[in-house]
C-alpha positions as MATLAB code, in Angstrom:
seq = 'XXXXXXXXXXXXXXXXXXXXXXXXXXXXXXXXXXXXXXXXXXXXXXXXXXXXXXXXXXXXXXXXXXXXXXXXXXXXXXXXXXXXXXXXXXXXXXXXXXXXXXXXXXXXXXXXXXXXXXXXXXXXXXXXXXXXXXXXXXXXXXXXXXXXXXXXXXXXXXXXXXXXXXXXXXXXXXXXXXXXXXXXXXXXXXXXXXXXXXXXXXXXXXXXXXXXXXXXXXXXXXXXXXXXXXXXXXXXXXXXX';
ca = [
       7.217  -11.584   24.520;
       6.219  -15.281   23.968;
       3.783  -16.437   21.899;
       2.220  -19.982   20.926;
       1.286  -21.411   17.626;
      -0.359  -24.335   16.030;
       1.253  -25.897   12.467;
      -0.879  -27.717    9.984;
       0.186  -29.248    6.557;
      -1.932  -31.744    4.177;
      -1.657  -32.824    0.982;
      -5.436  -32.136    0.375;
      -7.474  -34.091   -1.835;
      -6.664  -33.642   -5.485;
      -2.673  -33.839   -5.091;
      -0.481  -37.232   -4.429;
       1.897  -36.063   -2.664;
       2.381  -33.174   -0.510;
       4.741  -30.353   -1.876;
       4.554  -27.970    0.799;
       6.668  -27.885    3.809;
       7.062  -25.654    6.592;
       9.373  -25.220   10.001;
       9.331  -23.531   13.390;
      12.803  -23.095   15.280;
      12.994  -21.350   18.957;
      15.906  -19.482   18.150;
      17.298  -16.709   20.482;
      14.617  -16.320   23.118;
      12.672  -15.622   19.351;
      10.420  -17.686   17.174;
      11.822  -18.275   13.268;
       8.478  -19.476   11.135;
       8.897  -20.991    7.737;
       6.466  -21.650    5.039;
       7.444  -22.842    1.865;
       5.097  -24.217   -1.397;
       7.003  -26.167   -3.676;
       6.917  -26.259   -7.310;
       8.584  -28.434  -10.446;
       6.757  -31.461  -10.196;
       8.661  -35.143  -10.398;
       8.483  -34.810   -6.331;
      10.990  -31.704   -6.876;
       8.741  -29.180   -5.598;
       8.702  -31.341   -2.401;
      12.790  -31.181   -2.450;
      12.883  -27.789   -3.437;
      10.663  -26.815   -0.243;
      12.174  -28.835    2.237;
      15.532  -27.791    1.520;
      14.742  -24.221    1.806;
      13.321  -24.355    5.147;
      16.076  -26.487    6.171;
      18.739  -23.950    4.852;
      17.396  -20.741    6.121;
      16.831  -22.524    9.444;
      20.807  -23.399    9.446;
      21.983  -20.058    8.125;
      19.483  -17.433   10.111;
      21.111  -19.936   13.356;
      24.906  -19.490   12.720;
      24.397  -15.736   11.197;
      24.467  -13.987   14.853;
      25.574  -10.615   15.719;
      23.462   -9.510   12.135;
      20.474   -7.229   12.184;
      17.332   -9.689   11.959;
      15.915   -8.336    8.852;
      19.673   -8.692    7.210;
      19.890  -12.274    8.603;
      16.701  -13.428    7.173;
      17.882  -11.815    3.330;
      20.826  -13.551    3.638;
      19.267  -17.015    4.561;
      16.907  -16.930    1.941;
      19.489  -15.866   -0.655;
      22.085  -19.176    0.896;
      18.624  -21.246    0.473;
      18.106  -20.066   -3.006;
      21.851  -20.821   -4.757;
      21.101  -24.154   -2.620;
      18.194  -24.969   -4.967;
      20.129  -23.710   -7.924;
      22.754  -25.940   -7.719;
      20.504  -29.414   -6.484;
      19.057  -28.407   -9.511;
      21.432  -28.508  -11.426;
      22.848  -31.773  -10.681;
      19.565  -33.611  -11.466;
      17.676  -33.194  -14.732;
      14.742  -34.784  -12.569;
      15.147  -31.936  -10.678;
      15.917  -29.103  -13.462;
      13.154  -26.241  -12.639;
      12.601  -26.864   -8.983;
      11.557  -23.972   -6.992;
       9.674  -22.877   -4.186;
       7.860  -19.945   -2.348;
       9.315  -18.632    0.769;
       8.221  -16.968    3.849;
       9.652  -16.413    6.929;
       8.804  -14.524    9.636;
      11.062  -13.789   13.123;
       8.948  -12.847   15.990;
      11.548  -11.359   18.936;
      10.303   -9.121   21.395;
       7.501   -6.752   20.743;
       9.069   -7.141   16.624;
       8.311   -9.233   13.214;
      10.516   -9.370   10.534;
       9.786  -10.904    7.932;
      11.063  -11.705    3.991;
       8.620  -13.079    1.185;
       9.133  -14.845   -2.291;
       6.124  -15.805   -3.863;
       2.103  -16.227   -3.353;
       2.304  -17.843   -0.113;
       0.882  -15.233    2.100;
       1.849  -13.244    5.620;
      -1.203  -11.856    7.076;
      -1.561  -10.106   10.656;
      -4.765  -10.053   12.749;
      -4.965   -7.106   15.421;
      -7.456   -5.841   17.161;
      -9.410   -8.913   14.933;
      -9.056   -7.237   11.535;
      -7.053   -8.796    9.204;
      -4.159   -7.160    6.982;
      -2.373   -8.862    3.900;
       1.786   -7.440    5.221;
       3.056  -10.012    2.005;
       2.041   -9.340   -1.408;
       1.334  -11.742   -3.954;
       4.375  -11.782   -6.520;
       2.028  -13.663   -8.851;
       0.796  -12.556  -12.984;
      -2.807  -11.908  -11.670;
      -1.728   -9.351   -8.872;
       0.635   -7.748  -11.353;
      -2.962   -7.864  -13.663;
      -4.791   -6.147  -10.579;
      -1.598   -3.269   -9.822;
      -1.740   -2.288  -13.737;
      -5.229   -1.816  -13.712;
      -6.272   -4.569  -16.203;
      -7.986   -6.432  -13.215;
     -10.647   -6.185   -9.918;
     -10.448   -8.007   -6.860;
     -13.228   -9.595   -7.701;
     -12.117  -10.284  -11.091;
      -8.704  -12.320   -9.735;
     -10.780  -14.463   -7.664;
     -11.713  -16.561  -10.391;
      -8.933  -15.669  -12.893;
      -7.511  -19.143  -14.913;
      -3.977  -18.029  -14.588;
      -4.452  -17.434  -10.320;
      -1.346  -20.148  -10.110;
       1.315  -17.905  -12.305;
       3.806  -16.833  -10.293;
       6.391  -14.245  -11.222;
       9.271  -15.130   -8.838;
      10.332  -17.957   -6.616;
      13.279  -19.447   -5.034;
      14.920  -21.120   -6.868;
      14.310  -20.226  -10.579;
      18.071  -18.353  -10.820;
      20.698  -16.913   -9.085;
      19.445  -13.489   -8.630;
      16.337  -13.050   -6.293;
      14.837  -10.550   -5.364;
      13.382  -10.459   -1.926;
      10.194   -8.910   -0.196;
      11.508   -7.670    2.899;
       9.774   -5.298    5.970;
       9.366   -5.233    9.773;
       6.545   -3.957   11.953;
       6.114   -3.675   16.237;
       4.082   -5.439   17.841;
       1.981   -3.315   20.446;
       1.911   -5.839   23.567;
      -1.676   -4.061   24.308;
      -3.239   -5.245   21.434;
      -4.862   -8.416   20.512;
      -2.595  -10.000   17.872;
      -2.177  -12.715   15.742;
       0.179  -13.866   12.797;
      -1.501  -16.454    9.919;
       1.088  -17.716    7.509;
      -0.082  -19.995    4.863;
       0.042  -21.540    0.982;
      -1.810  -20.803   -1.719;
      -4.134  -23.837   -0.763;
      -5.542  -21.898    1.631;
      -5.963  -18.890   -0.157;
      -7.362  -20.243   -3.191;
     -10.806  -21.839   -1.258;
     -10.994  -19.252    1.354;
     -11.018  -15.435    1.366;
      -9.905  -12.619    3.368;
     -13.336  -12.470    5.326;
     -13.603  -15.978    5.770;
     -10.159  -16.037    7.311;
     -10.373  -12.985    9.457;
     -13.517  -14.408   11.213;
     -12.167  -17.760   11.731;
      -8.884  -16.483   13.201;
     -11.101  -14.169   15.824;
     -11.227  -17.444   17.832;
      -9.310  -16.889   20.778;
      -8.456  -20.755   20.401;
      -6.085  -21.426   17.637;
      -6.400  -24.981   17.648;
      -9.794  -24.847   17.618;
      -8.846  -21.800   14.252;
      -6.833  -24.279   13.061;
      -9.587  -27.030   12.989;
     -12.174  -25.162   11.333;
      -9.827  -23.721    8.614;
      -8.848  -27.206    7.561;
     -12.623  -28.373    7.720;
     -13.605  -25.368    5.178;
     -10.401  -26.067    3.023;
     -11.693  -29.877    2.891;
     -15.332  -28.904    2.121;
     -14.531  -26.621   -0.464;
     -12.539  -29.212   -2.490;
      -9.048  -28.637   -1.173;
      -7.258  -28.763   -4.711;
      -4.220  -28.046   -3.589;
      -1.792  -28.774   -0.564;
      -2.788  -26.758    2.361;
      -0.289  -25.601    5.039;
      -0.706  -22.945    7.569;
       0.273  -21.725   10.680;
      -0.974  -19.755   13.420;
       1.221  -17.668   15.952;
      -0.638  -15.696   18.853;
       0.888  -13.937   22.027;
       1.051  -16.773   25.274;
];
């Protein structure tokens, strides 16, 4: 199974710098897609996200002969170590961290790893499903019954995340995989919270239904900016070729 994709990353309308990073890599006739949202200020978030993309892609490429989910796990752990070590070397980078979404598409299988509140979505026959689960304070409050989904949309602590790459040497990673039915209409959408802070799932579903992924990308970016683009925003749309 072959895939086509479109990428976009932008600093938005309110932030002075773009601390998001992304990468798409052709590896072993598969496609590795990485999206990271850096945290830490003083441009340290920018360094953390770029380090994560570079380290994960290099490590994943080197780890041949290992099951793909395990390769994702080991690659993210290596990136975590790299970011922690770099943070400890330089006072100005102390505390830098990043979210990470790693998706590997190979034949009719999708494998992914997730840390933080960036997201991986799967559009199957025009029905959108969020595959990742936010590691955020708001999601924790939803899980524990203190907040409804509606209340969570405008919660003042939406930006507080509970887990990030670079926080410490011990990192818990969400890992999973799914089978892609070749007869289905399928798309994957990976994004930072600069998108989901201003667009809800039903709006994304409608926009991603468009068969032209470049047009869908343009429409998503236009709507994010129309709503003020308060944060850096980054996304990748992947479809079957």
